[in-house]
Residue, then its C-alpha position, 0 to 999 in steps of 0.5 A: m499500499d502506498s502513503i502520501i509522504k510529507l514534512s514532519p510537524g515542526v520541520r521547514v524545507r528550503k531550497e538553495a543553490f547547493g541543495l536543500i535545507f531541513y531545519d527541525a525546530k523540535k531538536s533545533d537542528i538542520t539537515l543538508v541535502r545536496s540534490a535539490e533537482v531530486v526532491l523539491p520542497g513542493h514534493l513534500d507537502g502532503t500531495y505526493t505519494w511515495a511511490s509516485l515521489i520516486k516515478l517522477q525521477p529518471a530511471e538511474k535516479q529512482k533507487s537514490v531517491a528511495q534512499l534519500l527519502e528512507s534517509l529523511k524519514q529514519k531522521g524524522l524529518v518526513c512522515e507517511q500519512p495512509l492513503s484514505 
């Protein structure tokens, strides 16, 4: 079953020239991601499913995008919401 992916509560993301900056207000922590072309802030607004976000990427980047999303999830920066 697929799920919607979105930023976790208290997390903000901003696009920069080098990539993305994730700011977790709860931990006062930042995480830098070098690939802004792969995942954009608008992709994490709760409108994309995990699978659809990965499928948006070129075939050669899909595995690395899945790993990036999993890493962001493990850090608590993004969360999944089951489809209704």
